[in-house]
C-alpha positions in Angstrom: 1.3 13.5 -14.0 2.2 13.6 -10.4 2.8 17.4 -10.1 -0.5 18.3 -11.9 -3.0 15.6 -11.0 -1.3 13.6 -8.2 -1.1 10.5 -10.3 2.6 9.2 -10.7 3.8 8.2 -14.2 4.1 4.6 -15.1 7.9 4.8 -15.1 8.0 6.2 -11.5 5.7 3.4 -10.3 8.0 0.7 -12.1 11.0 2.4 -10.4 9.8 1.5 -6.9 8.0 -1.8 -7.3 9.5 -4.9 -5.9 10.6 -7.5 -8.6 8.2 -10.2 -9.7 10.6 -12.7 -8.3 10.5 -11.0 -4.7 6.7 -10.6 -5.0 6.4 -14.4 -5.7 8.1 -15.1 -2.4 5.4 -13.6 -0.2 4.3 -10.4 1.3 6.5 -7.5 0.5 6.3 -3.6 0.9 5.7 -1.2 -2.0 6.5 2.4 -1.2 5.1 5.0 -3.7 6.7 8.0 -2.1 7.8 10.2 -5.0 8.6 13.6 -3.6 11.3 14.8 -1.5 9.7 16.0 1.7 10.9 16.1 5.3 9.6 12.8 6.5 11.2 9.5 7.7 8.8 7.6 10.1 8.8 4.5 7.7 12.5 3.9 8.5 11.8 4.1 12.2 8.7 1.7 11.9 10.7 -1.0 10.1 11.8 -3.7 12.5 13.8 -5.5 9.7 15.6 -2.5 8.6 14.3 -3.0 5.1 13.9 0.8 4.7 17.4 2.3 5.1 18.1 5.2 7.3 17.8 8.6 5.6 21.0 10.6 5.1 18.8 13.6 4.7 15.3 14.1 6.2 14.1 15.0 2.7 15.5 11.7 1.1 12.9 9.4 -0.6 12.7 5.9 1.2 15.3 3.4 0.0 13.8 -0.1 0.3 15.6 -3.4 0.2 12.7 -5.6 -0.9 14.8 -8.7 -0.1 15.1 -7.7 3.6 11.4 -6.9 3.9 9.3 -9.4 5.8 6.1 -7.9 4.7 5.0 -7.1 8.3 3.5 -3.9 7.3 4.2 -1.8 10.2 5.4 0.9 8.0 2.0 1.3 6.5 0.1 3.2 9.3 3.4 5.0 10.2 3.4 6.8 6.8 1.6 10.3 6.9 1.5 10.4 3.2 -0.5 7.1 2.9 2.1 6.0 0.3 3.0 2.6 1.5 1.4 -0.7 0.7 2.0 -4.5 1.1 1.4 -6.9 -1.7 0.9 -10.7 -1.2 0.7 -12.5 -4.4 1.0 -15.8 -2.7 -2.5 -15.7 -1.2 -4.0 -17.9 -4.0 -3.6 -18.9 -7.6 -5.9 -16.2 -8.8 -6.0 -13.7 -6.0 -3.6 -11.5 -4.0 -3.9 -9.4 -0.8 -3.4 -5.7 -0.9 -2.8 -4.1 2.5 -3.5 -0.4 2.4 -3.9 2.6 4.7 -7.4 3.7 5.5 -8.4 6.8 7.4 -12.2 7.0 6.8 -15.0 6.1 9.3 -16.8 3.9 9.7 -14.3 1.1 9.0 -15.2 -1.5 6.4 -16.3 -5.0 7.7 -14.6 -8.4 7.0 -16.1 -10.0 3.9 -17.5 -6.7 2.6 -17.3 -6.4 -1.1 -15.8 -3.2 -2.3 -15.0 -1.3 -5.5 -11.3 -1.3 -6.3 -9.9 1.9 -7.5 -6.6 2.9 -9.3 -4.3 5.8 -8.5 -6.6 8.2 -10.4 -9.7 7.0 -8.6 -11.1 5.1 -11.5 -12.8 1.7 -11.0 -10.7 -1.2 -11.9 -12.5 -4.2 -10.2 -14.0 -5.6 -7.1 -12.4 -6.9 -4.0 -13.3 -8.3 -0.6 -12.2 -7.2 2.8 -10.2 -9.8 4.6 -9.0 -8.1 7.7 -8.9 -4.7 9.5 -6.1 -3.8 11.9 -6.6 -0.8 14.1 -4.3 -1.2 17.1 -3.8 1.9 19.3 -0.2 2.0 18.1 -1.4 2.9 14.6 -2.7 6.1 15.8 -5.5 7.2 13.3 -4.6 5.0 10.4 -6.2 1.6 10.0 -4.5 -1.0 7.7 -7.2 -2.8 5.6 -6.4 -6.0 4.0 -8.2 -6.6 0.6 -8.4 -9.7 -1.5 -8.0 -8.6 -5.1 -7.7 -10.2 -8.4 -4.0 -11.0 -8.9 -3.9 -9.2 -12.2 -4.7 -5.9 -10.4 -1.7 -5.8 -8.0 0.0 -3.0 -9.9 -3.2 -1.1 -10.4 -5.5 -1.2 -7.3 -4.6 1.3 -4.7 -7.8 2.3 -3.0 -11.4 1.1 -2.6 -14.9 2.6 -2.4 -17.6 1.2 -0.2 -21.3 0.7 -1.3 -22.9 2.6 -4.2 -21.4 5.7 -5.4 -23.8 8.7 -4.8 -24.7 11.0 -7.7 
């Protein structure tokens, strides 16, 4: 439960996910911002205006997935690390998950990683496809991870290397 363990309930996740039809058209943003807090940089970062202007600074993002181009500029702008881009058109069996990343050192292209769900549990493996870290992203990189297509609704983070005991 979000308020006790930080993991959103399945119905909350379903309420913000892009439709299967939209996901089949190419990269699209998936905003998992579930709390009303004073924040709105995602709207300002979106060049397509797919994230509506906030009437109140405490509003949750209102996303028009059909307007979203999947550019991902909103990912690094989100201080809550709550924005992802999913591309289910990458291949027949794999998708690309673009996620915010604020650890050092950055992963390398072709590095195999362990995929984690929202609760930090292992759900599979993925491969780093690209790492974006332009100066305009401040301290947040955006890492592109190739994942099994059946994990697009589950995988939201990754762990590098072996887990230490």
